[in-house]
Each structure stands twice: as C-alpha cells, then as structure tokens.
N, C-alpha and C positions, 0 to 999 in steps of 0.2 A: 606490575610484575609480569614479565613476558616469558612464558614457558613455551607457547606455541607460536604459529605463524599462519596468517590467512593466505599466503601465496599458494596458488594451485600447485599440487604435486608435493607439497611439504608434508611430512609425517614425523611425529615424535612418538615412537612406540615405547619409550623408556619410563615415563612417569605413569605410575599406577594409582597413586593416592596423594592427597595433599590436605593438610590441616592449616587453616589460616588464622583461626582465633579472632581476637578483637584488635586488629591492626588499624589504628586510626589514620595512618598515613596512606594506606592503600586506596588509590582512586581508580586504577585500571588493572584488570586481570585478563590476560590473553592465554586461553587454553585451546585455541583453534588448532585443529588437526593433531591433537594429542590422542591418538586412537586407542591406546591402552588404558586410558583413564575412564573406568567404567563403574563409577559409584555416584551416589547422590552428592551434590555440592551444597554444603551448608555455609551460606554467606550471611547468616542472621546477625552476626556481630560486626559486620563491615558497614557501618552507617555512612561512611564517606565514599564508598565505592560508586563511581559514576559510570563506568563502562565494563561490560563483560563480553568477551568474544570467545565463543565456544563451538562454533560450527565445526563439524568434522571430528569432534571429540566423542567419547563414549558415555558422557554424562547421562545418568538415568533420571535425575530429578534435581530441582533447585529450590532452595529456600532463601529468599532475599531478606535483608534487614527491614524490619518494620519502621516505616518513615524515613528510609534511607534516601540518599541523593542520586540514586540510580537514574541515568538518562537513556542509556543504550544497553540492550541485552540481545545478543545474537546466540541462539541456542540450537542444538541438534534436536532431533525428535526425542523428547523426554517423556517419562511416564508420570511424573508428578511436578506440580508447580505451585509455589506458595508466594503470594505477593500481598503486602499490606501497606496501605498509605504511601504509595510511591507516586507522588504528585508530579515529580520531574520526569518520569519515564515517558518518553515520546517515541522511542523506537524499540519495539519488541518484535524480533524477527526469528521465527523458528523454522527450521528445515521442513518440519511437518508436525501436525498435531495428532497424527494417527495413533501414536503410542500413548497419548495422554489419557490416563485413567483417573487421576486425582487432581482437582483444581480448586485452590483456595485463593480468592481475590477479594480484598477489602479496600474500598476507596482508592482505586487507581483510575482516575478520570480519563486519562489519555490512551488507555488500552482498548483496542477493539475486541471487547469480550464476546459480542454476538458473533463476529466472524470467527473467533477462536472456537467457540462452542459448536458452531455449525460445521467446523472442520474436524472436530475431535469426535470421531465416531465411536470410540471405546470408553467414553467417560462413564464411570460408575459412581464416583464420589465428587460432589461439587458443592461449594459454598461460596455464594456471592453476597457481598454486603456493600451498600453504597452505590447501587446502580439505579439509573432513572431511565427506563425504557418505555417507549410507546410502540407496542407491537400490533401488527395487523390482525393476528390471531394468537391463540395460545400455544402454538407450536414454535419451537426454535428452529 
C-alpha cells in the first residue's frame, strides 16, 4: 500500500488516520512524508508486513506484529515502540530516538538495542526480553 513517497519535497497532508486490520496480503506500507498522520500506528495484526516506510510522517508510536516477517522499518521520531519476536528485522532506521519514552522489545536479535537506548534520552518505560549483553559497567 503506497500512500506516501520518499522523494525529497513530497508531502501528503490529506491522510489523518488509517485502520489496517488483519490484512494477510499486505507486505509493504509506505507512509513516508504523510505529515498530517499523527497517531499511533497499530500493525499488530499484519504478520506478513515486510517493509514499513514512515520517515517524514507524524506517527507517534508503532506496535508491530508479534513474530511478523518485518525486515525494514524506517520511522520518524516516535514516542512508543513495541516489537516482539521480529527475527527478520535487519533494518530499523529512526530519524531520532529523542522522543522515545516507551520501549518494549522481546527477542529481536538483529536490532541494535544498546545504541537505541543510549540515543533515547527520555525513556521512562522500558521492557527488554531476550537480550544477551556483556557490558563494561552497569551504566548504559
């Protein structure tokens, strides 16, 4: 589903909300530069979604499908992120983690969680399961 576009200078200010439900055929969602879309994006029923492009949108948070096929996620600066058992996720690119206050990650082995947490200065709620770190000290 292509609603937005990654081309520099593109803006779609018309879309303000979207409900996707459990669409088994949806593999790619492009909401890039959809500036008026300023709500949380619930993708929890989209197990076959492989690519999400949302840079330049106003998305405030994302919940991905538990155990989904997600490979690529390009996100704006969001406040909440929920990811569980995303073993295929190799590219997680966020504009910034400065707005991130809530982070839930379970068993996502290819995500640089330490880098994400170190960049997220406003985290107040965090839940990590399935991480195996060896740290130099007890500070992140």
